PADO-894912 format. One record per atom (N, C-alpha, C): residue in three letters; x, y, z. Coordinates in pm, whole numbers, plus 50000, padded with zeros to 5 digits. Each point is the difference from the previous one (the first is absolute). Example, Ala and Ser with C-alpha at 12.3 -4.5 7.8 and 13.67 -1.06 7.14 Angstrom:
! PADO-894912
ala513194943150780
ala499115011950000
ala500905012050000
ser499655010549928
ser500825011950006
ser499235010950073
END
This chain:
! PADO-894912
unk500844988050000
unk499165012050000
unk500875012550000
unk499435011049950
unk500755012449995
unk499565008950116
unk500875002650103
unk499585008050115
unk499805014349962
unk498945006550063
unk499705014149975
unk499865006950134
unk500685011350018
unk499905007250127
unk498615005150020
unk499575001550131
unk498655004950028
unk499815013949945
unk501015008550018
unk499855013849951
unk499835000249849
unk500854992349925
unk499884999849854
unk498654995049957
unk499474989550071
unk498694994549963
unk498915010250021
unk500015007050119
unk498935009850026
unk500135012149911
unk501245003849963
unk500155011149906
unk499314997049868
unk500194987849950
unk499394996249872
unk498494999750014
unk499484993750112
unk498544999350021
unk499435014050015
unk500715008450079
unk499515013650021
unk499935007949872
unk501014998749915
unk500005007549875
unk498894995349908
unk499744987149995
unk498914995049916
unk498665005350047
unk499764999550134
unk498745005150051
unk499915015149984
unk501145007350017
unk500005014449981
unk499645003649858
unk500554992649903
unk499695002349859
unk498504998149977
unk499424989650062
unk498574997349985
unk499185011150062
unk500375004450121
unk499245010350070
unk500055013049923
unk501205003549945
unk500135012449925
unk499124999949876
unk499884988249938
unk499134998949883
unk498575002750037
unk499564995450119
unk498625002450044
unk499815014750033
unk500975005850073
unk499875014050041
unk499955009449882
unk500604996149890
unk499995008549880
unk498585002749954
unk499124990150014
unk498645001149950
unk499045005650104
unk500455002450123
unk499115004450107
unk500105015150015
unk498875006450010
unk499995014650016
unk500595003750135
unk500715011150003
unk500635004250123
unk499135009950077
unk498674999049974
unk499075009250063
unk500024998350150
unk500134987350046
unk499954997450143
unk501145006850074
unk501135001549932
unk501155006150066
unk499925015349992
unk499625005449884
unk499925014349979
unk498535003749980
unk499275000950109
unk498565002649989
unk499725014249956
unk500845009450034
unk499815014049963
unk501205004849924
unk499855010949928
unk501105005549923
unk501035005750096
unk501194995149995
unk501085004650087
unk501324995949937
unk501065003750066
unk501334996449949
unk500194984850005
unk500874995249913
unk500244985649992
unk500574994750131
unk499514988350040
unk500594993250115
unk501354994449958
unk500995001850085
unk501364995849965
unk500364987650082
unk500494989649929
unk500314987050062
unk501464996749975
unk500734996450105
unk501394995449990
unk500024984850004
unk500604993649898
unk500144985549994
unk501474996550022
unk500294992250104
unk501384996250035
unk500164985249972
unk500764996449897
unk500174986049959
unk501274999149915
unk500774989450019
unk501254998549924
unk499824992549868
unk498784995749969
unk499774993349872
unk500145010249887
unk500824997349895
unk500295010049896
unk498815003649913
unk498974991249991
unk498905002949908
unk498765005350070
unk500075002750131
unk498835004850072
unk499575013749949
unk500995009149979
unk499655013649957
unk499305000149866
unk500544992449902
unk499384999849867
unk498594994250005
unk499784990050086
unk498674994150011
unk499005009950057
unk500395007250106
unk499105009850058
unk499665011049900
unk501055005149932
unk499755011049907
unk499164995449880
unk500154987649959
unk499244995149886
unk498524998350034
unk499744993850112
unk498624996750031
unk499235011350071
unk500695010250045
unk499315011750056
unk500215012349914
unk500364998049874
unk500305011449916
unk498805009449983
unk498774994349999
unk498815008449984
unk499825009150121
unk500134994350122
unk499845008150121
unk501135010150016
unk501214996149957
unk501135009350007
unk499775011749904
unk499514996849880
unk499755010449900
unk498935009750047
unk498994994950073
unk498925008550049
unk500365006850134
unk501234998650046
unk500435005850128
unk499154995150116
unk499524987749990
unk499274994150111
unk500944992950098
unk501154995849947
unk500914992050081
unk501435002349951
unk500935001650093
unk501415001949967
unk500834989850076
unk500964993949929
unk500854989850062
unk501445005150009
unk500644996650111
unk501435002050020
unk500584986550037
unk501194996749947
unk500564986650019
unk501385000850065
unk500294989950080
unk501314998750065
unk500364985350005
unk501324997049978
unk500414986149995
unk500384994050135
unk500085008550106
unk500264994850133
unk499625010550103
unk500094996550128
unk499565008950106
unk500815012950007
unk501314999249973
unk500845011950007
unk499585010349897
unk499774995449877
unk499555009149895
unk498615005450034
unk499144991750060
unk498665004250036
unk500025011550100
unk500914999750098
unk500115010950096
unk500355013249932
unk500904999149900
unk500355012049923
unk498795005149922
unk499204990849944
unk498815004049924
unk498995007250091
unk499864995450123
unk499075006450093
unk500425014350034
unk501335002449997
unk500475013750024
unk499695008849879
unk500164994549880
unk499775007749878
unk498505002049976
unk499184989850032
unk498565000549976
unk499264998750134
unk499955010650078
unk499314999250130
unk498494998349986
unk499445002149877
unk498564998749980
unk499574985849964
unk500904990250014
unk499634986049976
unk498954995850104
unk498944993249951
unk498904996050087
unk500184985950055
unk500354990749912
unk500034985850038
unk501314993949953
unk500554990950079
unk501234992649964
unk499684985150000
unk500284993449888
unk499974985349993
unk501444995350002
unk500374991250091
unk501394995450008
unk500094985050014
unk500994994449927
unk500364985850018
unk500864999050127
unk500224987850048
unk500854998150118
unk501444996849960
unk500164989749916
unk501344995349964
unk500555008249884
unk500965009050029
unk500645008549900
unk501475001950037
unk500855002849902
unk501415002650030
unk500195013950062
unk501215002550053
unk500425012950058
unk499225003050129
unk498675002049987
unk499155002050119
unk498684992949977
unk499674990450089
unk498774992549983
unk498795008150050
unk498814994149979
unk498785007050034
unk499845002750149
unk500434990750085
unk499855001850144
unk500885011450051
unk501235000649952
unk500895011150038
unk499455013349949
unk499474999849878
unk499405012149942
unk498865005250089
unk499144990950048
unk498915004150088
unk500535006650128
unk501064994150054
unk500565005550123
unk500585014049977
unk500745001849889
unk500595012949967
unk498915010349969
unk498974995749931
unk498895008949964
unk499325005350127
unk499824991150096
unk499375004050126
unk500895009750076
unk501324997649999
unk500945008950069
unk499975014149940
unk499795000949868
unk499995012949930
unk498625006549996
unk499024994150073
unk498665005750012
unk499305001949866
unk500234990849906
unk499265000149874
unk498604994250026
unk498965007549958
unk498654996450037
unk499284991349898
unk500604997249887
unk499324992549896
unk499544986450052
unk498844995449948
unk499514986750035
unk500824989549924
unk500524990450073
unk500874989849939
unk499314986550002
unk499944993649883
unk499414986749986
unk501124990349963
unk500134989450077
unk501054989949976
unk499454988849915
unk500784996349898
unk499644988649914
unk500984988850030
unk499474988350040
unk500894989050039
unk499354986749972
unk500814989450001
unk499504986449979
unk499154995750119
unk498994991249972
unk499084996050106
unk500694991850109
unk501134993949970
unk500704992250099
unk500975008350083
unk500025013449983
unk500995008750063
unk499365007950113
unk499214993450087
unk499235007150101
unk500885007050103
unk501184994650029
unk500885006550097
unk500415013849952
unk500375001049869
unk500355013049944
unk498815009449996
unk498804994649973
unk498795008349995
unk499725005950138
unk500124991750104
unk499775004950136
unk501025010950035
unk501264998049961
unk501045010050026
unk499685013149927
unk499524998849874
unk499655011849922
unk498885007950067
unk498964993150051
unk498905006850065
unk500485007050127
unk500904993650072
unk500565006150121
unk500835012449969
unk500545000749878
unk500845011349961
unk499225010949926
unk498674999250005
unk499215010949948
unk499294997649870
unk500044987849946
unk499294997349876
unk498505001950021
unk499335006449906
unk498575002550008
unk499214987149974
unk500444992449904
unk499294987749964
unk500994991049924
unk499564988449960
unk500854991149921
unk499154992449900
unk500664995749895
unk499374991649896
unk500904987849983
unk499394988250000
unk500784987749986
unk499994995149858
unk501084993149967
unk500104993249870
unk499534985650016
unk499214994749908
unk499515005949875
unk498985011350026
unk500085010749924
unk499165011750018
unk498654997749935
unk498925004750069
unk498684999949940
unk499615014249964
unk499185001549896
unk499605013249953
unk499225007550107
unk499054993150067
unk499195006650101
unk500875005550113
unk500954992350043
unk500885004250109
unk500825012249961
unk500584999749880
unk500835011049953
unk499185012749985
unk498814999149937
unk499165011749977
unk499535006050132
unk499514991450090
unk499515004650129
unk501105006950080
unk501174994050000
unk501135005650075
unk500435013549945
unk500075001349867
unk500425012549939
unk498995011250028
unk498694997049983
unk498955009950027
unk500055004250148
unk500084990150088
unk500025002850143
unk501225008350038
unk501164997049941
unk501225007250034
unk499925014649956
unk499495002249877
unk499895013849950
unk498995007850084
unk498884993950032
unk499005006950081
unk500545003350139
unk500744990550060
unk500605002550131
unk501015011449993
unk500765000549892
unk500985010649983
unk499325013549980
unk498885000049927
unk499255012449981
unk499475005050134
unk499494990750080
unk499535003950133
unk501145005650085
unk501154993549990
unk501155004850076
unk500405014149957
unk500015002549869
unk500365013249949
unk499005010650048
unk498734996549991
unk498995009350045
unk500155003050150
unk500304989750076
unk500205001850143
unk501165009450030
unk501074998349922
unk501185008750021
unk499665014549967
unk499295002249887
unk499625013549961
unk499055006250103
unk499064991550047
unk499075005050101
unk500715004050127
unk501014991650034
unk500745002950122
unk500755013249990
unk500555002849882
unk500715012749981
unk499055012050013
unk498794998149947
unk499045011150004
unk499475002450142
unk499804988950069
unk499425001250134
unk500925006650101
unk501314999949967
unk500965006250092
unk499765015250011
unk499315005749902
unk499805014549998
unk499135004950115
unk499194991950054
unk499135004850108
unk499824989350106
unk499715004350118
unk499824990850110
unk498794991149979
unk498965006449944
unk498804992349973
unk500294988649902
unk500785003449900
unk500374989949900
unk500884989250064
unk500825003950098
unk500834990150070
unk499134990150076
unk498955005350064
unk499114991250073
unk499304990149907
unk499565005449883
unk499384991249901
unk500984989349952
unk501255004449982
unk501034990549955
unk500214988850100
unk499965003650131
unk500164989750102
unk498854989949996
unk498785005449979
unk498844991049991
unk500144990849879
unk500365005849885
unk500164991949878
unk501134989850014
unk501035004250071
unk501124990850022
unk499564988150083
unk499205003050104
unk499504989150085
unk499134990549920
unk499145005949917
unk499154991549916
unk500834991849902
unk501035006449942
unk500874992949905
unk500734988550069
unk500435002750124
unk500684989450075
unk499054988450026
unk498745003450032
unk499034989450022
unk499784991949873
unk499885007149887
unk499834993149871
unk501244991749966
unk501195005550030
unk501244992749972
unk500064987250083
unk499555001250128
unk500004988250085
unk499064989449945
unk498805004449957
unk499054990549942
unk500584993849872
unk500655008549918
unk500614995049876
unk501104989950030
unk500795003050105
unk501094990950038
unk499434986650046
unk498945000550078
unk499394987550046
unk499464991949883
unk499365007049904
unk499504993049881
unk501164994049919
unk501105007549990
unk501164995049925
unk500614987850067
unk500055000350134
unk500544988450072
unk499144987649975
unk498685002050000
unk499114988849968
unk500234995049859
unk500175009449908
unk500254996349861
unk501314992349985
unk501025004550072
unk501314993149994
unk499894985850053
unk499284998450109
unk499824986550055
unk499274990949901
unk498975005749936
unk499274992149901
unk500894996449881
unk500765009949954
unk500884997449886
unk501104990150037
unk500475000550124
unk501004990250043
unk499464985849990
unk498784998250047
unk499394986849991
unk499834995849855
unk499565009449916
unk499824997049859
unk501334996549934
unk501055007750033
unk501314997649941
unk500574986450043
unk499794996650126
unk500474987050047
unk499324988749923
unk498725001749974
unk499274990149921
unk500544999349858
unk500275011949940
unk500555000449864
unk501384993749995
unk500815002850104
unk501344994150004
unk499934984850002
unk499084994750079
unk499864985450009
unk499604994349865
unk499065006749932
unk499554995049869
unk501135001049897
unk500685011449998
unk501095001649904
unk501144990350029
unk500304997850127
unk501064990650035
unk499664986049949
unk498764996250018
unk499564987049950
unk500174999249849
unk499625010849931
unk500135000349854
unk501464999449957
unk500875007750070
unk501434999949967
unk500604986250019
unk499644993450110
unk500524986650025
unk499554990249891
unk498765001749955
unk499504991449893
unk500775002449870
unk500225012949967
unk500765003249880
unk501454995050013
unk500555001050121
unk501364995250023
unk500084985049974
unk499004992850047
unk499974985549979
unk499914996749851
unk499175007649926
unk499904997749856
unk501325002749930
unk500675011050039
unk501285003349939
unk501054989350028
unk499994994850121
unk500954989550034
unk499764987449916
unk498734996949977
unk499674988349917
unk500495002349858
unk499705012149945
unk500425003149864
unk501525000149989
unk500665005650100
unk501455000549999
unk500594985950002
unk499424991250080
unk500484986250006
unk499814993149865
unk498845002449937
unk499754993949869
unk501025004849897
unk500295013250003
unk500975005549906
unk501394994250025
unk500404999650129
unk501334994850032
unk500104985249968
unk498944992450022
unk500014985849962
unk500204998549850
unk499335008749922
unk500144999549855
unk501425003349957
unk500595010350066
unk501375004049965
unk500984989050036
unk499824993650116
unk500894989050038
unk499854988249903
unk498794997749955
unk499804989449901
unk500685003749868
unk499905012849962
unk500695004649880
unk501514998450014
unk500505002150123
unk501434998050025
unk500394985449977
unk499154990850045
unk500284985849978
unk500024996749851
unk499065006149925
unk499964997649855
unk501245005849933
unk500415012050043
unk501185006049938
unk501254991750028
unk500114995050123
unk501164991350032
unk499994987449914
unk498804994849974
unk499904987949918
unk500395002749856
unk499735012449953
unk500335003549861
unk501495002449984
unk500645006450100
unk501445002649992
unk500774986850007
unk501044998449918
unk500794987650005
unk500754999150133
unk500134988050058
unk500694998450128
unk501475004049989
unk500545006050104
unk501385004649998
unk500984988349987
unk499624988450057
unk500934988649992
unk500184995149857
unk499025002849911
unk500174996449859
unk501095008649935
unk500105012850043
unk501085008349948
unk501344994550047
unk500084995150125
unk501264994350048
unk500334986949930
unk498984993349944
unk500294988149919
unk500735004149872
unk499575011449944
unk500665004949879
unk501325006950034
unk500015007650110
unk501215007150043
unk500184997450149
unk500874990650039
unk500184996750142
unk500345012250085
unk500765009449942
unk500345012250071
unk499045011149954
unk498885001550072
unk499015010249961
unk499115003150120
unk499285011349993
unk499025003650103
unk498935008849937
unk498865000550068
unk498935009449965
unk499585007050127
unk500285013150009
unk499555008350112
unk498695006649957
unk498904995350058
unk498665004149955
unk499215004750122
unk499645013050003
unk499385005850119
unk498865009349956
unk498764994849990
unk498875008649959
unk499755011150102
unk499555011449952
unk499615011050090
unk498744996150076
unk499024994449929
unk498774995450061
unk500014984849999
unk498884994150030
unk499944985450006
unk500274994049863
unk499465006249895
unk500254995549863
unk500835010549928
unk500674995849893
unk501065008349942
unk499755003149853
unk500515011849958
unk500025003649859
unk501314996149935
unk501044996850077
unk501244994349945
unk499824985049981
unk500574994749895
unk500004985549985
unk501244995649923
unk500374987450020
unk501154994349928
unk499524987649924
unk500754996749898
unk499644988549915
unk501284994549941
unk500124986749992
unk501174994049935
unk499614986349946
unk500744995749899
unk499784986949938
unk501174997149906
unk500154987549968
unk501034996049903
unk499324995449873
unk500575004249885
unk499404996749871
unk501114999749896
unk500154988749933
unk500954998649888
unk501415004250043
unk500534993850105
unk501355002650051
unk500185014150055
unk498935007450017
unk500105013550055
unk499175000950129
unk500535007550093
unk499285002550125
unk499565014649999
unk498695002150005
unk499455013649996
unk499595003950141
unk500465011850043
unk499675005250132
unk499385013949981
unk498885002350068
unk499265012649985
unk499765006250138
unk500245013050011
unk499645007950119
unk499095011249952
unk498785000750053
unk499015009649953
unk499425008050116
unk499755012749973
unk499415009350098
unk498765006149937
unk498814995450044
unk498755004849943
unk499615013650060
unk499225007449925
unk499515012850049
unk499184997950127
unk500345007550105
unk499284998850125
unk500464988050081
unk499344998250113
unk500264988350086
unk498684995650058
unk500014990350090
unk498754995150054
unk499184992749896
unk498675001550005
unk499104992449914
unk500225003549854
unk500105013249967
unk500175004049861
unk501284994349941
unk501115001350074
unk501264994749951
unk499984984849988
unk499334993250095
unk499944985549996
unk499254995049877
unk498925006949963
unk499254996149880
unk500875001249875
unk500795010849993
unk500915001549887
unk501074989150000
unk500464996050120
unk501034989650007
unk499464986649950
unk498734997150030
unk499384987649952
unk499925000349847
unk499625011649944
unk499945001449855
unk501384998249940
unk501035006450061
unk501364998849947
unk500514985750002
unk499764992950111
unk500454986150011
unk499344991349894
unk498695001849981
unk499264992249900
unk500535002649859
unk500265012849968
unk500485003449865
unk501414994649977
unk500875000250103
unk501354994649984
unk499964984949976
unk499094992950066
unk499854985749975
unk499614997449855
unk499105008149946
unk499594998349860
unk501155003149904
unk500695011450026
unk501045004649907
unk501174990349996
unk500494995750118
unk501214991750006
unk499654985249988
unk499094995250083
unk499734985650004
unk499204995149880
unk498995007749959
unk499154995349891
unk500525004249863
unk500475012549987
unk500465004849870
unk501504998449979
unk500724996550107
unk501414996849987
unk500905011949975
unk499595012050032
unk500835012049981
unk500935001350120
unk501305000649973
unk500995000250108
unk500945012049993
unk499925008149896
unk500865011849988
unk499355011550076
unk500705006450094
unk499375009950089
unk499285011349929
unk500615005849893
unk499335011449936
unk498704995749934
unk499974987849945
unk498774995049938
unk498944996750107
unk500464995150115
unk499064997450110
unk499345013150044
unk500825010650016
unk499455012950042
unk499035005749897
unk500364998849873
unk499115005349896
unk498664992750002
unk500044986750009
unk498764992350004
unk499235002950128
unk500695001450113
unk499365002950127
unk499315013649996
unk500675009949941
unk499415013449989
unk498704999849921
unk500034993549884
unk498794999349916
unk498894992450072
unk500364989350069
unk498994991950067
unk499345007550116
unk500805007850075
unk499435007850110
unk499045010549948
unk500395006949893
unk499135010249941
unk498704993749952
unk500104988749931
unk498794993549949
unk499144994450114
unk500644994550104
unk499264994050110
unk499215010350079
unk500585011950014
unk499355010450080
unk499165009549917
unk499974997949866
unk499295009349911
unk500405014350031
unk501315002550003
unk500525012550053
unk499725011849911
unk499735011250065
unk499835012849933
unk500855010150074
unk499995012449953
unk500795010350067
unk499535002150144
unk498734997450026
unk499455002250134
unk500624990850104
unk500414987949959
unk500594990750096
unk501414996149958
unk500685009649934
unk501354997049950
unk501014998250113
unk499625003550122
unk500924998750113
unk500124985550048
unk499084991349962
unk500034986150046
unk501024992149919
unk500904993150066
unk501014992249929
unk501004994350097
unk501214997649952
unk501044994150085
unk501385003249945
unk500985001050091
unk501415001449965
unk500634986150013
unk500764996049897
unk500464986149994
unk501474999349960
unk500744990950065
unk501364996549960
unk500024985149967
unk500504996449880
unk500044985949957
unk501434996649955
unk500524989050053
unk501274995049950
unk499844985349961
unk500654996349892
unk500004986249950
unk501444995249996
unk500284989250075
unk501394995450014
unk500194986349937
unk501064998949921
unk500444987349943
unk501314996350067
unk499944990450094
unk501194996750079
unk501034992049920
unk499594994349887
unk500984992949916
unk500905009849926
unk499395010149941
unk500795010149926
unk500415011650089
unk499514999950126
unk500305010750096
unk499635013749941
unk498785000449948
unk499465012449944
unk498735003950077
unk499875012950022
unk498815005350065
unk499405010749910
unk498724998949975
unk499295010249924
unk499045007250095
unk499975013349987
unk499195008050093
unk499235010849927
unk498755001850040
unk499195011449956
unk499195004750121
unk499755013050006
unk499265005350114
unk499035010949960
unk498885000450069
unk499035010949986
unk500095008150129
unk500835010349999
unk500245009050113
unk500694993350118
unk500504987849984
unk500734993350107
unk501364995549948
unk501065001250082
unk501344996149959
unk500364985950048
unk501224995949966
unk500604987950056
unk501395003750048
unk500434994650114
unk501345002550055
unk500794986949996
unk501265000949960
unk500894988449999
unk501255003750080
unk500254992650107
unk501165002450086
unk501094990049961
unk501115005349950
unk501094991249948
unk501325004550062
unk500534991750088
unk501305002450062
unk500075013950062
unk498975003650076
unk499995012950070
unk499545011649917
unk499804997949869
unk499535010949913
unk498534997849968
unk499225010650011
unk498564999149978
unk499665005949863
unk499424991349914
unk499595004249866
unk498485001649998
unk499535010649933
unk498565002549991
unk499585001249854
unk498914993149965
unk499405001049868
unk498565004850020
unk499685011649942
unk498695006150022
unk498994995349896
unk498725000550038
unk498924996649908
unk499495012449927
unk499054998049910
unk499395011149928
unk499095008050094
unk499735012649964
unk499315009350089
unk498484999549984
unk499464988249976
unk498554998549988
unk499554987750077
unk498865001350067
unk499454988750072
unk499224990949906
unk499834987650041
unk499124990949927
unk498565004850016
unk499295000649887
unk498635004950001
unk499885014749971
unk501125006949970
unk499975014349974
unk499455002849860
unk499075009349989
unk499455003949871
unk500995008649922
unk501035005150069
unk500945009249936
unk501264992949950
unk500044986950010
unk501144992449949
unk499814998249850
unk500865006749920
unk499824999949854
unk501164993249927
unk500884993250076
unk501094992949932
unk499554986049960
unk500574994949894
unk499664986549954
unk500614989450089
unk501175003250060
unk500704990050081
unk500535006350128
unk500204991450100
unk500755004050119
unk501484997249975
unk500855007150076
unk501444998049984
unk500414986450058
unk500804992749925
unk500504986950043
unk501495001250031
unk500394996950123
unk501404999950041
unk500504985650001
unk501094997449927
unk500634986750000
unk501295001050080
unk500104992150108
unk501105001550096
unk500664986550023
unk501324999949995
unk500764987950036
unk500134999650152
unk499694988550058
unk500084998750145
unk501114990350037
unk500535001650121
unk501094991850049
unk499584992750126
unk500664988850025
unk499754992950125
unk500375009150117
unk499125001050097
unk500225008950114
unk499275013349990
unk499445002949881
unk499215012249985
unk498744999150087
unk499655011350061
unk498745000950076
unk499065009349925
unk498794995349976
unk499025007449920
unk498825003850091
unk499555012849988
unk498935004950086
unk498915006849916
unk498784995750021
unk498825006749945
unk499155004650118
unk499355011849991
unk499315005350117
unk498955010349959
unk498995001550086
unk499025010749982
unk500545012650069
unk499235010949994
unk500485012550058
unk499635001650147
unk499344990050059
unk499545001450138
unk501135001050101
unk501124992949976
unk501125000350095
unk500645013850001
unk500345005249884
unk500755012749993
unk499135012050034
unk498664998749991
unk499095011350028
unk499555000650145
unk500464990850084
unk499534999750139
unk500595011650080
unk499155007150074
unk500435011050086
unk500444994650136
unk500995006750058
unk500464996150132
unk501375005750027
unk500794992750078
unk501325004950038
unk499895011350100
unk501115006350033
unk500025010750100
unk499265012449953
unk500005002649868
unk499405012349947
unk498684997749928
unk499464987850005
unk498724997249937
unk500035000949848
unk501124996349939
unk500145000849855
unk499904986149936
unk499944999849866
unk499974987449927
unk501364992950006
unk499964986749983
unk501254992449995
unk500825004249879
unk499335001549886
unk500615004149873
unk500814988549936
unk500085000449866
unk500674989549924
unk501494999350033
unk500645011550022
unk501445000150028
unk500314992350129
unk499195001950104
unk500234992650126
unk499694985249982
unk499004996949918
unk499674986149972
unk501184993049931
unk500635006849905
unk501164994149930
unk501164997850097
unk500255009950085
unk501094998550099
unk499724988350094
unk498744998250035
unk499634988950087
unk500284986649931
unk499654998749872
unk500254987649927
unk501504996949993
unk500815010549978
unk501454997949994
unk500534995550137
unk499455005950109
unk500504996950134
unk499694985750043
unk498964993849943
unk499614986550042
unk500334989649893
unk500845003649900
unk500254991049886
unk500674986950041
unk500735000050111
unk500714987850040
unk499114990450077
unk498795004250034
unk499064991150069
unk499294991149899
unk499554988550049
unk499204991349914
unk498695007149966
unk499404995649888
unk498845007349948
unk498845000050100
unk499734988750064
unk498894999650096
unk500305009250118
unk501265001050040
unk500385009350107
unk499825014549954
unk500275002549872
unk499805013549947
unk498535004150012
unk499094990849971
unk498575003050013
unk499645003950143
unk500584992750097
unk499745003050141
unk500575013650037
unk501235003049953
unk500645012950030
unk499235011649938
unk499464998149879
unk499195010449938
unk498765003050083
unk499364989650051
unk498815001850084
unk500365007450129
unk501114996250063
unk500415006750125
unk500315014749975
unk500675003049890
unk500335013949967
unk498715008049976
unk499084993949925
unk498755006849967
unk499215003250126
unk499864990350092
unk499245002250122
unk500685010350090
unk501334999750005
unk500725009750081
unk499835014149944
unk500085001349869
unk499835013149936
unk498565005050019
unk499024991649980
unk498595003950010
unk499655004450141
unk500524992650101
unk499695003550137
unk498504999950026
unk499495010950056
unk498575001250030
unk499205006049885
unk500665003049890
unk499295005749884
unk499154989249933
unk498965004349933
unk499164990849924
unk500724995449874
unk499854987349963
unk500554995149874
unk499225006649886
unk500715006249905
unk499335008149898
unk499584992049878
unk500614988549975
unk499684992649878
unk500394985350019
unk499544991649905
unk500434986149999
unk501514999449970
unk500654990050056
unk501474998749985
unk500324986149944
unk500874999849899
unk500434987249944
unk501425001649946
unk500874990550038
unk501374999349945
unk500294985449970
unk500434997349879
unk500394986349960
unk501504999949978
unk500704990750067
unk501454998849984
unk500384986149949
unk500864999549900
unk500454987449940
unk501505000549982
unk500674989650043
unk501444999149979
unk500314988849902
unk500765002949896
unk500334990149897
unk501074990750051
END
């Protein structure tokens, strides 16, 4: 299963519900909020999601154009405090809790310290009751839980604006009443009545919070049950997929020729084969035909399932070309393989990237001749401490842009004691070491020279140890294959 953090999950759920709510609000008249002609109500939205501002402006563009509603946005609590200084006429603040630099709870505390009177509504996940309680203790007027409902959002916004209007009127009245003693007495009476109403409102809010707590606990239980059910389904699906991949691995191993058969042909030889995933896009193939031993190292596009499918196709086509049609010359094998891959995949420019890089050598041990051709892959021959390299052509098998009639054929005289290496690019492209860099071909060549006096099977072991040491804790970036043969 793929683990997802709670915050990331609720951010995604919250954004989806917010998008839905904004779509509904777009079609709803804002008469309930602006009952009389007056200046636009100004709302500050504090959220670190990058697309919140564009969503609000898009779906409230009609109300903004009519000066019924004005939005100010801030990406965290620190910026929001600055906005409150610049726009002291802000009526309502909607704030998220989890934000960088300054979170919503700290913002509430700072806002209270600075005597900002705006009504603040906290938006939080339904399972985050501890933060909601803290927010209310720090002066939050109300809260909205995720998933958001339209009725809750509309009611809260209308109530917040109306409460702010009452607060503004109270402040203006208080300023006027200071002018006379009689007005002061009236102000005291109104203040007492307001306190009584505030107390009643607080009691009603406490009852509402208790009810919502019970409702949220019920929702949490239902959602938890649903999540556990989905988790169980995902685990079943994951097991089915992994079982299929392991079965595919068994099939791929059955298709690849056994390494001990190569040692029958060449007693001094090894195959270092290390797939990145369970199944591999690298594959090897060898056989003897008409006094010649053909050895192939191929690196298919991609790795995992996609690469493995290409490797099955490549193995099947090589069996047809060499075993059934009797073609043993490397350049002719590559030419036939290229045409067969293109025809098999019905390739067009759209999928021209699918193919494989291949190195093929054909050895006649009686005449001590080696013929080599490569499609973007070389061959290395280590002879008495000197390393010889023969490069392949610069086109992959299956390329639509290959316009030559033939691949280059290298005819090489070999000597007893020569060590021959064919390999994919996975070894040299691996990141690691002290500086997190690639091994590179130059270091790979130096490594082969340093271990030349070891037996071939020991060389395979030493290559694996070097690779694992270099990789360290880094992820393996590609399939790895090295074939070594000593004449």
